[in-house]
C-alpha positions as CSV (number, residue, x, y, z in Angstrom):
1,Q,33.0,-10.4,61.2
2,V,30.7,-13.4,61.8
3,Q,31.2,-16.1,64.3
4,L,29.5,-19.5,63.7
5,V,29.1,-22.2,66.4
6,E,27.9,-25.6,65.4
7,S,26.3,-28.1,67.7
8,G,24.1,-31.2,67.6
9,G,26.6,-33.8,66.3
10,G,27.2,-37.1,67.9
11,L,27.0,-40.9,67.5
12,V,23.9,-42.4,66.0
13,Q,22.9,-45.8,64.6
14,A,22.2,-46.2,60.9
15,G,18.6,-45.2,60.2
16,G,18.6,-42.6,62.9
17,S,18.3,-38.8,62.9
18,L,20.2,-35.8,64.1
19,R,19.6,-32.1,63.9
20,L,22.6,-29.9,63.6
21,S,22.5,-26.2,64.6
22,C,24.7,-23.3,63.6
23,A,24.3,-20.2,65.7
24,A,25.5,-17.0,64.0
25,S,26.7,-13.9,65.8
26,G,25.1,-11.7,63.2
27,S,21.6,-11.6,61.6
28,I,21.2,-14.5,59.2
29,G,18.8,-12.2,57.4
30,S,21.9,-10.4,56.1
31,M,23.5,-13.7,54.8
32,N,23.5,-14.2,51.1
33,V,24.2,-17.9,51.3
34,M,24.0,-20.3,54.3
35,A,25.3,-23.8,53.8
36,W,26.5,-27.0,55.4
37,Y,29.6,-28.8,54.2
38,R,31.1,-32.1,55.4
39,Q,34.4,-33.8,55.3
40,G,34.6,-37.5,55.8
41,P,37.7,-39.5,56.7
42,G,40.2,-39.3,53.8
43,K,37.8,-37.3,51.7
44,Q,37.6,-33.8,50.4
45,R,35.2,-31.3,51.9
46,E,31.9,-31.3,50.0
47,L,28.7,-29.2,49.9
48,V,25.8,-30.9,51.6
49,A,23.1,-28.3,51.5
50,Q,22.7,-24.6,51.0
51,I,20.1,-21.8,51.1
52,I,20.5,-18.9,48.7
53,R,19.0,-15.6,49.8
54,G,15.5,-15.6,48.6
55,G,14.8,-19.1,49.7
56,N,16.2,-21.4,47.0
57,T,17.8,-24.5,48.4
58,N,20.3,-27.0,46.9
59,Y,21.3,-30.4,48.1
60,A,24.0,-32.9,47.3
61,D,22.5,-35.9,45.4
62,S,23.6,-38.2,48.2
63,V,21.4,-36.4,50.8
64,K,18.3,-35.4,48.7
65,G,15.1,-36.6,50.4
66,R,16.9,-37.2,53.7
67,F,18.4,-33.9,54.8
68,T,16.7,-30.5,55.1
69,I,18.3,-27.2,55.6
70,S,16.4,-24.3,57.2
71,G,16.9,-21.1,59.0
72,D,15.4,-19.3,62.0
73,N,15.8,-15.6,61.7
74,A,14.6,-14.9,65.2
75,K,17.3,-17.1,66.6
76,N,20.0,-16.4,64.0
77,T,20.4,-20.1,63.6
78,V,20.7,-22.4,60.6
79,Y,19.7,-26.0,61.0
80,L,20.4,-29.2,59.1
81,Q,17.9,-31.9,59.9
82,M,19.4,-35.3,58.9
83,N,17.1,-38.4,58.7
84,S,17.8,-41.9,57.6
85,L,21.5,-41.5,58.4
86,Q,23.9,-44.0,56.9
87,P,27.5,-44.9,57.8
88,E,28.7,-43.0,54.7
89,D,27.3,-39.8,56.3
90,T,30.0,-40.0,58.9
91,A,32.0,-36.8,58.7
92,V,32.8,-33.5,60.3
93,Y,30.0,-31.1,59.4
94,Y,30.8,-27.4,58.9
95,C,28.5,-24.4,58.8
96,N,29.4,-21.8,56.1
97,V,27.9,-18.4,55.3
98,L,28.5,-15.6,52.8
99,R,27.9,-12.1,54.2
100,F,28.8,-8.9,52.5
101,G,31.3,-10.6,50.2
102,S,33.1,-12.6,52.8
103,W,32.9,-16.3,53.6
104,Y,32.8,-17.6,57.2
105,W,33.3,-21.1,58.6
106,G,32.4,-22.7,61.9
107,Q,34.7,-25.0,63.8
108,G,32.8,-28.2,62.8
109,T,30.8,-30.8,64.6
110,Q,31.5,-34.6,64.3
111,V,28.7,-36.9,63.1
112,T,29.4,-40.6,63.4
113,V,26.9,-43.2,62.1
114,S,27.4,-46.8,63.2
115,S,26.2,-49.7,61.1
């Protein structure tokens, strides 16, 4: 069982930055996949960024060049650095991991970008 706790969301003006954190109860070194998803108002949940075990990263086209996913093994924490935020980035952001064949989700953190 893995528990994930996100933090770092909030209200920011367009062009601003936020860093989301996802603290895991287990070692992130044992995670096969670590990812951030988001769900905007009236929209389906979508993949924002992911790290595959071994270091490969993938990003949604809409965030490439603006968002960066990273992990800190010592702190068992996954980060999402978000720069040049736009109103369309407004969403609830969820941390998601795959460990030993099971997927786990955090409770989500709200990010609101004002124009």
